[in-house]
Backbone as a chain_set.jsonl record, in Angstrom:
{"seq": "MSTERKKSRRENPLVSLAVNIVIPVIILVRFSGEEQLGPVNGLLLALAFPVGYGLYDFIVRRGFNPYSMLGFVSVLLTGGIGLLKLPVEWLAIKEAAIPFIICVAVVVSMRTPYPLVKLLLHKVISVERVYEALNQRESIEAYERRVDAATYMIAFGLLVSTVLNYVLARVVVVSEPGTTAFNEELGRMTALSFPVITVPSITILAFALYYLASGITKQTGLEFQDIFKTTQDEE", "coords": {"N": [[110.594, 139.294, 103.991], [112.4, 139.378, 100.966], [111.293, 139.34, 97.488], [113.152, 138.092, 95.851], [114.552, 136.396, 97.601], [112.5, 134.689, 98.364], [111.972, 133.408, 95.954], [114.367, 132.067, 95.647], [114.134, 130.133, 97.519], [112.179, 128.458, 96.657], [111.012, 125.243, 95.73], [112.756, 123.232, 93.413], [111.291, 121.513, 90.878], [112.455, 119.62, 89.135], [114.85, 118.911, 90.373], [113.797, 117.834, 92.709], [112.383, 115.634, 91.635], [114.527, 114.156, 90.6], [116.08, 113.579, 92.897], [114.305, 112.338, 94.661], [113.133, 110.247, 93.229], [114.391, 109.37, 90.682], [117.262, 108.979, 91.139], [117.254, 107.252, 93.516], [115.882, 105.037, 92.358], [117.65, 104.169, 90.343], [119.859, 103.408, 91.909], [118.722, 101.334, 93.486], [117.9, 99.473, 91.543], [120.131, 99.025, 89.887], [122.483, 98.96, 91.411], [122.378, 97.397, 93.686], [123.132, 94.81, 93.887], [124.926, 91.854, 95.035], [127.528, 91.954, 94.119], [127.954, 94.628, 93.829], [126.945, 97.284, 95.712], [125.526, 95.793, 97.525], [122.549, 94.459, 99.117], [121.724, 95.715, 101.579], [123.404, 98.022, 101.959], [122.862, 99.225, 99.526], [120.118, 99.814, 99.758], [120.199, 101.579, 101.946], [121.744, 103.705, 100.878], [120.119, 104.493, 98.727], [117.817, 105.398, 100.065], [118.931, 107.45, 101.476], [119.071, 109.688, 99.865], [116.339, 110.84, 99.392], [115.749, 111.241, 102.136], [117.83, 112.951, 103.005], [117.356, 115.1, 101.296], [114.833, 115.863, 102.165], [115.395, 116.768, 104.779], [117.155, 118.869, 104.185], [115.429, 120.506, 102.699], [113.566, 121.162, 104.664], [115.17, 122.61, 106.477], [116.124, 124.754, 104.912], [113.763, 126.055, 103.983], [112.513, 126.448, 106.357], [109.989, 125.859, 107.387], [107.062, 124.102, 108.51], [105.686, 121.441, 106.902], [103.049, 119.384, 106.839], [102.436, 117.372, 104.983], [104.789, 116.937, 103.569], [106.234, 116.023, 105.72], [104.936, 113.606, 106.231], [105.704, 112.226, 103.956], [108.433, 112.065, 104.453], [108.448, 110.46, 106.756], [107.394, 108.191, 105.583], [109.489, 107.322, 103.928], [111.388, 106.642, 105.865], [110.03, 104.538, 107.127], [109.939, 102.689, 105.052], [112.658, 102.103, 104.845], [112.986, 100.966, 107.383], [111.404, 98.641, 107.183], [112.832, 97.243, 105.237], [115.41, 96.978, 106.382], [114.934, 95.735, 108.836], [113.854, 93.466, 107.962], [111.106, 92.844, 107.827], [107.855, 91.26, 107.31], [106.932, 91.229, 103.882], [104.412, 92.103, 103.277], [103.902, 94.254, 104.888], [104.968, 96.429, 103.588], [103.16, 97.046, 101.524], [100.976, 97.786, 103.087], [102.035, 100.016, 104.354], [102.501, 101.688, 102.13], [99.893, 102.199, 101.311], [98.882, 103.426, 103.551], [99.778, 106.098, 103.88], [98.552, 107.949, 101.864], [95.939, 107.363, 102.656], [95.748, 108.262, 105.301], [96.038, 111.021, 104.867], [93.748, 111.441, 103.336], [91.687, 110.852, 105.192], [92.244, 112.87, 107.055], [91.712, 115.159, 105.534], [88.928, 114.934, 105.058], [87.85, 114.753, 107.692], [88.675, 117.198, 108.713], [86.896, 118.951, 107.58], [84.81, 119.166, 109.308], [85.684, 120.746, 111.28], [86.9, 123.936, 112.591], [88.995, 124.428, 110.923], [89.253, 123.592, 108.011], [91.226, 121.669, 105.839], [91.56, 121.897, 102.999], [90.387, 124.374, 102.437], [92.044, 126.032, 103.964], [94.49, 125.726, 102.619], [93.696, 126.704, 100.134], [93.187, 129.38, 100.734], [95.696, 130.318, 101.039], [96.622, 130.91, 98.561], [94.716, 132.358, 97.108], [93.351, 135.689, 96.834], [91.97, 136.484, 99.595], [90.542, 138.631, 100.749], [89.746, 140.135, 98.475], [88.241, 138.235, 97.064], [86.179, 137.507, 98.893], [84.949, 139.946, 99.25], [83.819, 140.349, 96.72], [82.131, 138.121, 96.684], [80.37, 138.765, 98.759], [79.107, 141.013, 97.678], [77.65, 139.84, 95.638], [76.138, 138.102, 97.022], [76.913, 135.394, 97.328], [78.222, 133.701, 99.033], [77.41, 131.316, 100.329], [77.092, 129.595, 98.133], [79.716, 129.506, 97.285], [80.913, 128.219, 99.498], [79.704, 125.709, 99.319], [80.779, 124.87, 96.919], [83.5, 124.67, 97.58], [83.357, 122.602, 99.455], [82.471, 120.486, 97.793], [84.676, 120.286, 96.055], [86.554, 119.503, 97.905], [85.696, 116.916, 98.579], [86.156, 115.718, 96.103], [88.955, 115.828, 95.974], [89.53, 114.224, 98.186], [88.523, 111.832, 97.201], [90.365, 111.383, 95.144], [92.638, 110.895, 96.707], [91.812, 108.561, 97.933], [91.679, 106.849, 95.746], [94.408, 106.821, 95.181], [95.284, 105.493, 97.471], [94.273, 102.867, 97.111], [95.554, 102.168, 94.679], [98.248, 102.366, 95.405], [98.455, 100.273, 97.265], [97.794, 98.002, 95.711], [99.775, 98.105, 93.692], [102.139, 97.796, 95.208], [101.728, 95.221, 96.274], [101.665, 93.667, 93.972], [104.11, 94.124, 92.647], [106.31, 94.067, 94.51], [107.474, 91.32, 95.866], [109.461, 89.803, 96.94], [111.548, 88.817, 99.747], [112.318, 91.252, 102.246], [115.564, 92.789, 102.593], [116.967, 91.524, 100.678], [118.606, 91.379, 97.433], [116.782, 91.142, 95.348], [114.475, 92.227, 96.518], [115.212, 94.937, 96.773], [115.498, 95.608, 94.05], [112.895, 95.217, 93.145], [111.609, 97.102, 94.717], [112.715, 99.433, 93.652], [111.648, 99.222, 91.071], [108.938, 99.45, 91.66], [108.861, 102.08, 92.626], [109.554, 103.47, 90.293], [107.368, 102.825, 88.677], [105.362, 104.059, 90.021], [104.827, 106.632, 89.171], [103.499, 106.669, 86.491], [101.402, 104.886, 87.135], [100.212, 105.647, 89.574], [100.643, 108.436, 90.274], [99.882, 109.947, 87.958], [97.019, 109.349, 87.503], [96.062, 110.319, 90.003], [96.86, 113.015, 90.024], [95.398, 113.896, 87.841], [92.751, 113.733, 88.784], [92.984, 115.569, 90.892], [93.606, 117.904, 89.449], [91.22, 118.269, 88.025], [89.491, 118.77, 90.18], [90.57, 121.184, 91.15], [90.207, 122.818, 88.922], [87.414, 122.814, 88.792], [86.89, 124.125, 91.182], [88.202, 126.645, 90.837], [86.887, 127.642, 88.533], [84.342, 127.878, 89.553], [84.7, 129.882, 91.497], [85.36, 132.125, 89.929], [82.97, 132.39, 88.543], [81.13, 132.861, 90.613], [82.073, 135.176, 91.78], [82.518, 136.997, 89.751], [84.957, 137.905, 89.078], [87.962, 138.114, 87.098], [89.947, 135.289, 86.086], [92.728, 135.519, 86.741], [92.574, 137.443, 88.657], [91.681, 136.407, 91.035], [93.71, 135.377, 92.474], [96.481, 135.772, 94.792], [98.671, 138.571, 94.653], [102.04, 139.853, 94.271], [102.063, 142.162, 95.793], [100.044, 141.615, 97.613], [101.273, 139.72, 99.216], [103.243, 141.045, 100.53]], "CA": [[111.512, 138.582, 103.104], [112.306, 139.901, 99.615], [110.811, 138.416, 96.461], [114.282, 137.309, 95.35], [114.85, 135.335, 98.557], [111.411, 133.717, 98.293], [112.171, 132.606, 94.766], [115.52, 131.194, 95.82], [113.768, 129.055, 98.418], [111.167, 127.605, 96.065], [111.499, 123.923, 95.366], [112.957, 122.958, 91.996], [110.632, 120.221, 90.656], [113.356, 118.674, 88.474], [115.76, 118.417, 91.409], [112.988, 116.969, 93.574], [112.126, 114.388, 90.905], [115.777, 113.403, 90.493], [116.551, 113.126, 94.205], [113.318, 111.49, 95.333], [112.711, 109.1, 92.424], [115.319, 108.871, 89.663], [118.505, 108.47, 91.728], [116.994, 106.036, 94.294], [115.524, 103.918, 91.475], [118.885, 103.691, 89.705], [120.654, 102.707, 92.927], [118.049, 100.095, 93.881], [117.815, 98.512, 90.441], [121.414, 98.752, 89.235], [123.673, 98.899, 92.269], [122.085, 96.718, 94.945], [123.562, 93.418, 93.817], [126.0, 91.461, 95.948], [128.815, 92.337, 93.554], [128.086, 96.092, 93.911], [126.823, 97.792, 97.077], [124.842, 94.839, 98.399], [121.158, 94.882, 99.353], [121.559, 96.62, 102.719], [124.038, 99.307, 101.649], [122.137, 99.816, 98.406], [118.881, 100.382, 100.285], [120.548, 102.741, 102.764], [122.164, 104.808, 100.009], [118.955, 104.951, 97.959], [116.932, 106.145, 100.956], [119.636, 108.624, 101.987], [118.81, 110.856, 99.009], [115.109, 111.542, 99.788], [115.827, 111.676, 103.529], [118.697, 114.12, 103.039], [116.681, 116.211, 100.615], [113.759, 116.315, 103.042], [115.999, 117.556, 105.857], [117.657, 120.119, 103.588], [114.264, 121.305, 102.337], [112.992, 121.683, 105.907], [116.078, 123.605, 107.054], [116.209, 125.93, 104.036], [112.498, 126.783, 103.966], [112.188, 126.74, 107.754], [108.549, 125.78, 107.569], [106.591, 122.742, 108.732], [104.679, 121.0, 105.954], [102.654, 118.061, 107.319], [102.45, 116.397, 103.897], [106.199, 116.597, 103.366], [106.649, 115.231, 106.87], [104.427, 112.261, 106.014], [106.589, 111.61, 102.97], [109.687, 111.786, 105.145], [108.195, 109.293, 107.606], [107.199, 107.052, 104.684], [110.809, 106.843, 103.52], [112.004, 105.986, 107.016], [109.343, 103.266, 107.335], [110.41, 101.78, 104.006], [113.975, 101.647, 105.274], [112.831, 100.075, 108.526], [110.898, 97.351, 106.705], [113.914, 96.561, 104.542], [116.535, 96.659, 107.252], [114.488, 94.802, 109.874], [113.37, 92.28, 107.253], [109.727, 92.562, 108.218], [107.091, 90.648, 106.224], [106.807, 92.137, 102.75], [103.054, 92.65, 103.264], [103.9, 95.541, 105.581], [105.289, 97.488, 102.637], [101.909, 97.434, 100.867], [100.177, 98.497, 104.081], [102.642, 101.332, 104.533], [102.273, 102.478, 100.924], [98.491, 102.616, 101.285], [98.534, 104.178, 104.757], [100.081, 107.528, 103.786], [97.439, 108.704, 101.254], [94.701, 107.151, 103.405], [95.796, 109.175, 106.444], [95.757, 112.365, 104.354], [92.335, 111.434, 102.936], [90.88, 110.957, 106.408], [92.475, 114.193, 107.635], [91.009, 116.144, 104.7], [87.48, 114.822, 105.278], [87.544, 115.081, 109.084], [88.907, 118.633, 108.934], [85.729, 119.706, 107.119], [83.906, 119.325, 110.448], [86.388, 121.569, 112.263], [87.057, 125.325, 112.126], [90.185, 124.552, 110.078], [89.252, 122.634, 106.892], [92.548, 121.726, 105.218], [91.525, 122.381, 101.62], [90.129, 125.821, 102.452], [93.248, 126.696, 104.466], [95.46, 125.761, 101.527], [93.159, 127.592, 99.103], [93.321, 130.771, 101.162], [97.099, 130.709, 100.936], [96.948, 131.3, 97.182], [93.772, 133.336, 96.568], [93.225, 136.937, 97.57], [90.761, 136.244, 100.381], [89.802, 139.886, 100.899], [89.134, 140.482, 97.193], [87.241, 137.219, 96.723], [85.024, 137.592, 99.791], [84.252, 141.21, 98.96], [82.993, 140.096, 95.54], [81.089, 137.167, 97.071], [79.374, 139.508, 99.538], [78.352, 141.867, 96.768], [76.765, 138.983, 94.842], [75.449, 137.211, 97.949], [77.26, 134.055, 96.826], [79.125, 133.027, 99.966], [76.957, 129.937, 100.542], [77.414, 128.832, 96.922], [81.171, 129.316, 97.332], [81.208, 127.208, 100.519], [79.298, 124.408, 98.774], [81.758, 124.515, 95.887], [84.721, 124.244, 98.272], [83.084, 121.274, 100.026], [82.441, 119.512, 96.697], [86.059, 120.106, 95.606], [87.236, 118.753, 98.955], [85.344, 115.51, 98.407], [86.867, 115.248, 94.909], [90.353, 115.614, 96.364], [89.539, 113.048, 99.051], [88.344, 110.673, 96.317], [91.662, 111.16, 94.5], [93.519, 110.269, 97.696], [91.334, 107.193, 98.129], [92.163, 106.118, 94.572], [95.84, 106.642, 95.398], [95.424, 104.466, 98.505], [94.052, 101.55, 96.498], [96.586, 101.912, 93.675], [99.494, 102.126, 96.134], [98.426, 98.939, 97.856], [97.821, 96.995, 94.644], [101.08, 98.137, 93.038], [103.129, 97.208, 96.114], [101.478, 93.784, 96.387], [101.947, 93.001, 92.7], [105.508, 94.285, 92.212], [107.285, 93.697, 95.543], [107.084, 90.009, 96.394], [110.629, 89.154, 97.548], [111.774, 89.12, 101.156], [113.182, 92.411, 102.52], [116.948, 92.479, 102.904], [117.568, 90.82, 99.545], [118.806, 92.179, 96.222], [115.526, 91.115, 94.603], [113.575, 93.185, 97.168], [115.636, 96.283, 96.377], [115.184, 95.816, 92.637], [111.441, 95.354, 93.035], [111.274, 98.391, 95.318], [113.054, 100.427, 92.645], [110.664, 99.105, 89.986], [107.683, 100.008, 92.156], [109.017, 103.53, 92.672], [109.508, 103.964, 88.923], [106.012, 102.654, 88.148], [104.401, 104.842, 90.794], [104.442, 107.86, 88.457], [102.397, 106.44, 85.55], [100.294, 104.089, 87.685], [99.563, 106.299, 90.717], [100.696, 109.888, 90.257], [99.114, 110.519, 86.843], [95.578, 109.371, 87.807], [95.776, 111.159, 91.165], [97.002, 114.413, 89.619], [94.278, 114.186, 86.95], [91.592, 114.002, 89.641], [93.269, 116.816, 91.6], [93.501, 119.003, 88.487], [89.799, 118.468, 87.766], [88.916, 119.399, 91.373], [91.028, 122.568, 91.2], [89.526, 123.54, 87.844], [86.033, 122.964, 89.247], [86.898, 125.128, 92.236], [88.569, 127.951, 90.285], [85.828, 128.112, 87.633], [83.233, 128.291, 90.402], [85.03, 131.154, 92.134], [85.235, 133.192, 88.932], [81.546, 132.54, 88.233], [80.398, 133.386, 91.757], [82.579, 136.498, 92.137], [82.572, 137.888, 88.602], [86.348, 138.31, 88.867], [88.737, 137.374, 86.11], [90.687, 134.174, 86.685], [93.99, 135.95, 87.328], [92.326, 138.387, 89.748], [91.32, 135.74, 92.289], [94.929, 134.928, 93.153], [97.297, 136.775, 95.443], [99.757, 139.17, 93.892], [103.226, 140.143, 95.09], [101.7, 143.211, 96.739], [99.251, 140.995, 98.681], [102.142, 138.938, 100.081], [104.17, 141.919, 101.247]], "C": [[111.321, 139.087, 101.689], [111.815, 138.847, 98.655], [111.924, 137.523, 95.957], [114.6, 136.156, 96.292], [113.763, 134.276, 98.558], [111.6, 132.797, 97.103], [113.306, 131.621, 94.941], [115.194, 130.008, 96.701], [112.687, 128.149, 97.856], [111.79, 126.296, 95.596], [111.634, 123.8, 93.858], [112.36, 121.583, 91.702], [111.53, 119.19, 89.991], [114.342, 118.073, 89.484], [115.012, 117.463, 92.337], [112.734, 115.619, 92.919], [113.372, 113.517, 90.862], [116.177, 112.785, 91.832], [115.592, 112.117, 94.841], [112.941, 110.242, 94.55], [113.835, 108.54, 91.559], [116.565, 108.241, 90.278], [118.254, 107.239, 92.597], [116.646, 104.825, 93.432], [116.765, 103.318, 90.828], [119.727, 102.893, 90.693], [120.037, 101.36, 93.27], [118.093, 99.038, 92.792], [119.183, 98.084, 89.932], [122.583, 98.502, 90.179], [123.425, 98.209, 93.609], [122.481, 95.247, 94.944], [124.705, 93.135, 94.775], [127.367, 91.904, 95.444], [129.009, 93.85, 93.538], [127.993, 96.537, 95.368], [126.273, 96.753, 98.051], [123.454, 95.348, 98.736], [120.991, 95.884, 100.485], [122.147, 97.994, 102.416], [123.334, 100.009, 100.5], [120.852, 100.482, 98.861], [119.164, 101.639, 101.101], [120.927, 103.945, 101.905], [120.981, 105.366, 99.23], [118.034, 105.808, 98.823], [117.592, 107.414, 101.484], [119.327, 109.867, 101.166], [117.495, 111.542, 99.367], [115.115, 112.01, 101.234], [116.66, 112.946, 103.636], [118.044, 115.334, 102.404], [115.561, 116.768, 101.481], [114.285, 117.175, 104.184], [116.503, 118.904, 105.338], [116.507, 121.061, 103.277], [113.648, 121.942, 103.583], [113.848, 122.803, 106.491], [116.087, 124.883, 106.231], [114.93, 126.757, 104.081], [111.995, 127.133, 105.359], [110.677, 126.785, 107.984], [108.132, 124.331, 107.73], [105.477, 122.44, 107.744], [104.274, 119.581, 106.345], [102.7, 116.993, 106.239], [103.872, 115.976, 103.558], [106.705, 115.731, 104.51], [106.158, 113.791, 106.748], [105.285, 111.515, 104.997], [107.917, 111.219, 103.578], [109.549, 110.539, 106.013], [108.032, 108.042, 106.749], [108.528, 106.451, 104.246], [111.485, 106.098, 104.669], [111.353, 104.629, 107.291], [109.768, 102.228, 106.296], [111.781, 101.223, 104.376], [113.893, 100.683, 106.441], [112.349, 98.694, 108.124], [112.01, 96.551, 106.038], [115.018, 96.103, 105.469], [116.163, 95.65, 108.338], [113.937, 93.509, 109.296], [111.987, 91.851, 107.745], [108.989, 91.895, 107.064], [106.793, 91.658, 105.119], [105.409, 92.755, 102.678], [102.983, 94.02, 103.94], [104.222, 96.696, 104.643], [104.026, 97.972, 101.945], [101.019, 98.222, 101.818], [100.712, 99.91, 104.286], [102.374, 102.234, 103.342], [100.844, 103.007, 100.866], [98.155, 103.556, 102.434], [98.719, 105.681, 104.594], [98.946, 108.303, 103.104], [96.128, 108.528, 102.007], [94.63, 108.083, 104.608], [95.454, 110.597, 106.003], [94.291, 112.484, 103.969], [91.427, 111.623, 104.147], [91.014, 112.348, 107.028], [91.718, 115.273, 106.864], [89.517, 116.126, 104.987], [87.111, 115.247, 106.7], [87.691, 116.582, 109.336], [87.737, 119.493, 108.473], [84.756, 119.973, 108.258], [84.552, 120.142, 111.569], [86.452, 123.012, 111.753], [88.225, 125.498, 111.153], [90.193, 123.504, 108.959], [90.527, 122.79, 106.06], [92.522, 122.316, 103.819], [91.295, 123.876, 101.589], [91.353, 126.585, 102.957], [94.304, 126.812, 103.381], [95.008, 126.702, 100.42], [93.39, 129.05, 99.467], [94.777, 131.233, 101.212], [97.447, 131.25, 99.552], [95.962, 132.303, 96.591], [93.788, 134.594, 97.426], [91.91, 136.887, 98.338], [89.913, 137.508, 100.486], [89.06, 140.246, 99.614], [88.006, 139.518, 96.836], [86.003, 137.357, 97.593], [84.259, 138.899, 99.615], [83.32, 141.031, 97.763], [81.854, 139.129, 95.854], [79.982, 137.854, 97.858], [78.501, 140.364, 98.642], [77.322, 141.071, 95.967], [75.946, 138.027, 95.705], [75.657, 135.741, 97.557], [78.147, 133.271, 97.779], [78.711, 131.568, 100.182], [77.271, 129.055, 99.334], [78.906, 128.539, 96.863], [81.546, 128.217, 98.325], [80.838, 125.813, 100.021], [80.287, 123.938, 97.719], [83.05, 124.026, 96.514], [84.526, 122.855, 98.864], [83.106, 120.202, 98.937], [83.857, 119.232, 96.192], [86.86, 119.305, 96.63], [86.953, 117.263, 98.828], [86.011, 114.922, 97.159], [88.323, 114.931, 95.231], [90.477, 114.388, 97.262], [89.373, 111.77, 98.229], [89.653, 110.347, 95.604], [92.647, 110.491, 95.435], [93.11, 108.829, 97.96], [91.76, 106.303, 96.961], [93.652, 105.828, 94.708], [96.111, 105.558, 96.431], [95.317, 103.074, 97.908], [95.172, 101.207, 95.527], [97.936, 101.634, 94.339], [99.546, 100.707, 96.674], [98.563, 97.859, 96.782], [99.189, 96.941, 93.985], [102.144, 97.475, 93.909], [102.963, 95.696, 96.208], [101.867, 93.031, 95.126], [103.443, 93.001, 92.385], [106.501, 93.749, 93.233], [106.828, 92.406, 96.217], [108.242, 89.292, 97.095], [110.807, 89.598, 98.996], [112.662, 90.353, 101.313], [114.584, 91.968, 102.916], [117.649, 91.722, 101.805], [117.738, 91.77, 98.367], [117.513, 92.252, 95.416], [114.525, 92.114, 95.184], [113.924, 94.604, 96.754], [115.267, 96.575, 94.928], [113.685, 96.01, 92.441], [110.968, 96.673, 93.635], [111.573, 99.529, 94.342], [112.067, 100.419, 91.492], [109.324, 99.7, 90.412], [107.739, 101.537, 92.19], [108.924, 104.127, 91.274], [108.096, 103.894, 88.355], [104.998, 103.542, 88.86], [103.963, 106.099, 90.057], [103.325, 107.6, 87.464], [101.181, 105.756, 86.17], [99.518, 104.843, 88.763], [99.497, 107.813, 90.561], [99.828, 110.493, 89.166], [97.611, 110.499, 87.117], [95.226, 110.31, 88.966], [95.842, 112.635, 90.804], [95.861, 114.816, 88.689], [93.025, 114.532, 87.75], [91.771, 115.326, 90.381], [93.098, 118.022, 90.671], [92.036, 119.316, 88.172], [89.137, 119.18, 88.941], [89.314, 120.876, 91.451], [90.384, 123.414, 90.114], [88.075, 123.819, 88.229], [85.927, 124.08, 90.284], [87.168, 126.523, 91.674], [87.485, 128.509, 89.368], [84.614, 128.569, 88.431], [83.477, 129.64, 91.045], [84.872, 132.308, 91.147], [83.768, 133.453, 88.594], [80.799, 133.234, 89.367], [80.844, 134.79, 92.156], [82.504, 137.501, 90.992], [83.97, 138.396, 88.31], [86.965, 137.521, 87.734], [89.586, 136.328, 86.825], [91.939, 134.657, 87.398], [93.778, 136.871, 88.532], [91.976, 137.716, 91.063], [92.552, 135.337, 93.097], [95.687, 136.097, 93.786], [98.356, 137.318, 94.481], [100.945, 139.39, 94.83], [102.898, 141.181, 96.145], [100.896, 142.636, 97.906], [100.137, 140.285, 99.69], [103.055, 139.79, 100.932], [103.541, 142.467, 102.527]], "O": [[110.182, 139.217, 101.241], [111.888, 137.647, 98.921], [111.702, 136.348, 95.664], [114.888, 135.05, 95.835], [114.054, 133.092, 98.733], [111.422, 131.583, 97.201], [113.243, 130.49, 94.461], [115.882, 128.988, 96.652], [112.308, 127.171, 98.5], [112.93, 126.252, 95.134], [110.745, 124.21, 93.111], [112.857, 120.581, 92.215], [111.385, 117.996, 90.253], [114.629, 116.876, 89.449], [115.532, 116.41, 92.705], [112.855, 114.579, 93.565], [113.302, 112.303, 91.057], [116.563, 111.617, 91.896], [116.024, 111.159, 95.482], [112.473, 109.268, 95.14], [114.192, 107.369, 91.687], [116.891, 107.093, 89.974], [118.971, 106.25, 92.446], [117.066, 103.708, 93.736], [116.912, 102.097, 90.772], [120.247, 101.83, 90.356], [120.742, 100.353, 93.338], [118.297, 97.855, 93.069], [119.382, 96.92, 89.583], [123.575, 97.89, 89.781], [124.178, 98.414, 94.561], [122.194, 94.523, 95.898], [125.367, 94.05, 95.264], [128.262, 92.196, 96.238], [130.113, 94.32, 93.263], [128.863, 96.206, 96.173], [126.523, 96.825, 99.254], [123.203, 96.55, 98.652], [120.194, 96.815, 100.366], [121.477, 99.012, 102.591], [123.218, 101.235, 100.49], [120.524, 101.581, 98.414], [118.462, 102.642, 100.97], [120.489, 105.065, 102.167], [120.852, 106.582, 99.088], [117.527, 106.831, 98.364], [116.904, 108.35, 101.892], [119.32, 110.977, 101.698], [117.512, 112.744, 99.631], [114.552, 113.06, 101.543], [116.248, 113.909, 104.281], [118.161, 116.452, 102.905], [115.351, 117.98, 101.537], [113.687, 118.197, 104.519], [116.304, 119.941, 105.97], [116.582, 122.259, 103.549], [113.258, 123.109, 103.565], [113.325, 123.82, 106.945], [116.061, 125.98, 106.789], [114.972, 127.982, 104.2], [111.148, 128.012, 105.518], [110.169, 127.654, 108.693], [108.757, 123.432, 107.168], [104.441, 123.105, 107.747], [105.074, 118.657, 106.198], [102.972, 115.83, 106.534], [104.132, 114.803, 103.291], [107.504, 114.818, 104.302], [106.871, 112.858, 107.117], [105.56, 110.325, 105.153], [108.468, 110.166, 103.259], [110.42, 109.669, 106.009], [108.474, 106.96, 107.135], [108.683, 105.231, 104.196], [112.086, 105.043, 104.462], [112.043, 103.674, 107.649], [109.935, 101.049, 106.609], [112.035, 100.027, 104.239], [114.633, 99.701, 106.496], [112.821, 97.688, 108.654], [112.125, 95.342, 106.239], [115.506, 94.978, 105.361], [116.98, 94.81, 108.716], [113.597, 92.579, 110.027], [111.736, 90.681, 108.034], [109.462, 91.961, 105.929], [106.444, 92.805, 105.396], [105.237, 93.818, 102.082], [102.126, 94.842, 103.616], [103.793, 97.825, 104.882], [103.832, 99.177, 101.79], [100.385, 99.2, 101.422], [99.949, 100.871, 104.379], [102.056, 103.411, 103.511], [100.612, 104.133, 100.424], [97.253, 104.387, 102.317], [97.917, 106.462, 105.105], [98.415, 109.236, 103.706], [95.289, 109.429, 102.008], [93.57, 108.635, 104.903], [94.686, 111.294, 106.665], [93.656, 113.504, 104.239], [90.515, 112.449, 104.129], [90.027, 112.935, 107.471], [91.153, 116.19, 107.46], [88.903, 117.181, 105.144], [86.167, 116.012, 106.893], [86.913, 117.165, 110.091], [87.591, 120.632, 108.916], [83.959, 120.909, 108.183], [84.019, 120.215, 112.676], [86.095, 123.277, 110.605], [88.427, 126.586, 110.615], [91.048, 122.618, 108.955], [90.868, 123.892, 105.63], [93.366, 123.145, 103.481], [91.93, 124.584, 100.806], [91.67, 127.659, 102.445], [94.94, 127.855, 103.23], [95.822, 127.414, 99.832], [93.747, 129.861, 98.612], [95.047, 132.418, 101.408], [98.439, 131.96, 99.386], [96.317, 133.033, 95.666], [94.188, 134.567, 98.59], [90.856, 137.211, 97.792], [88.694, 137.451, 100.326], [87.887, 140.617, 99.654], [86.947, 139.934, 96.364], [84.884, 137.328, 97.08], [83.045, 138.939, 99.813], [82.179, 141.494, 97.779], [80.742, 139.292, 95.352], [78.801, 137.57, 97.659], [77.286, 140.43, 98.831], [76.245, 141.58, 95.658], [75.155, 137.237, 95.188], [74.709, 134.961, 97.47], [78.762, 132.282, 97.38], [79.565, 130.682, 100.216], [77.669, 127.901, 99.492], [79.316, 127.457, 96.444], [82.399, 127.379, 98.031], [81.563, 124.849, 100.267], [80.596, 122.749, 97.633], [83.64, 123.061, 96.029], [85.425, 122.018, 98.788], [83.688, 119.135, 99.128], [84.205, 118.081, 95.928], [87.739, 118.524, 96.265], [87.861, 116.442, 98.955], [86.391, 113.751, 97.158], [88.855, 113.902, 94.816], [91.414, 113.603, 97.12], [90.001, 110.751, 98.519], [90.015, 109.178, 95.471], [93.409, 109.619, 95.018], [93.963, 107.97, 98.184], [92.15, 105.151, 97.155], [94.11, 104.73, 94.391], [97.06, 104.787, 96.289], [96.156, 102.209, 98.161], [95.688, 100.089, 95.542], [98.684, 100.766, 93.887], [100.563, 100.023, 96.554], [99.349, 96.922, 96.926], [99.716, 95.856, 93.74], [102.954, 96.69, 93.418], [103.953, 94.966, 96.221], [102.342, 91.897, 95.193], [103.982, 91.999, 91.913], [107.442, 93.046, 92.864], [105.909, 92.411, 97.036], [108.027, 88.285, 97.769], [110.278, 90.629, 99.412], [113.653, 90.492, 100.595], [114.766, 90.902, 103.503], [118.8, 91.316, 101.967], [117.105, 92.824, 98.304], [117.184, 93.301, 94.862], [113.806, 92.775, 94.435], [113.038, 95.39, 96.42], [114.78, 97.66, 94.614], [113.259, 96.865, 91.664], [110.034, 97.291, 93.124], [110.791, 100.471, 94.217], [111.686, 101.475, 90.988], [108.656, 100.371, 89.625], [106.772, 102.206, 91.824], [108.291, 105.165, 91.081], [107.67, 104.797, 87.634], [103.895, 103.754, 88.356], [102.856, 106.59, 90.279], [102.279, 108.241, 87.561], [100.05, 106.024, 85.767], [98.299, 104.699, 88.86], [98.429, 108.409, 90.699], [99.107, 111.458, 89.42], [96.967, 111.539, 86.979], [94.215, 111.01, 88.918], [94.99, 113.42, 91.22], [95.401, 115.957, 88.739], [92.325, 115.495, 87.44], [90.831, 116.114, 90.489], [92.518, 119.036, 91.06], [91.655, 120.481, 88.063], [88.322, 120.081, 88.745], [88.485, 121.724, 91.783], [90.052, 124.577, 90.338], [87.57, 124.922, 88.019], [84.989, 124.878, 90.26], [86.452, 127.473, 91.992], [87.189, 129.703, 89.41], [83.935, 129.522, 88.05], [82.563, 130.46, 91.132], [84.314, 133.35, 91.491], [83.37, 134.599, 88.383], [79.944, 134.086, 89.127], [80.088, 135.52, 92.798], [82.434, 138.708, 91.223], [84.165, 139.215, 87.412], [86.548, 136.4, 87.442], [89.901, 136.463, 88.007], [92.197, 134.257, 88.533], [94.691, 137.061, 89.337], [91.968, 138.371, 92.105], [92.44, 134.994, 94.275], [95.549, 137.248, 93.371], [98.861, 136.602, 93.615], [100.855, 139.142, 96.032], [103.393, 141.101, 97.269], [101.03, 143.09, 99.042], [99.815, 140.239, 100.877], [103.585, 139.324, 101.941], [104.184, 143.222, 103.257]]}, "num_chains": 1, "name": "protein.A"}
């Protein structure tokens, strides 16, 4: 696949933000009243955007991303809770379950031949170049310990996200599913999820990645930009 086609298939973060958060929030908060779309139609329309985007993203990129799939399932579960009018407590459980499942998967995978963090790391670094430098410096064990430590940091970030998701859902969404108030609270929770959940989680993730990258440069002697794959490596 050419570089131009790869670039055309990369996700646009602004479009993703608009489709997955901004538009659904506006619909839930502003257009779910009885005099507009109504609570059921408003919820269906709001969820249609992230669901549709997820399907489009899957078809265009033609790749299976387990984390994106979890997000897709999360949206469907939210719709099911609203449409089936299940107890509102299930929403908090669902919100906490997604990051918790990922957290458990990350930690458990460390005891398998396919640790998730290392697999993702090896998709972006030049494995051959890095391991050649590690061998020359006899630093492979130090590198493995650094990857394990970074993995636990990432797992901690997911655990923090689990707690924050549950608390935010319990505090904000208190009305019965299937009502206009539920939709408005769901929209408010989605809007608050960025400052309350995403920012702390990304901060922890960024620290873990910095810790990992700085360790690799120290243990290999390579410059920061040299540890990553280049276009030639991908061809």
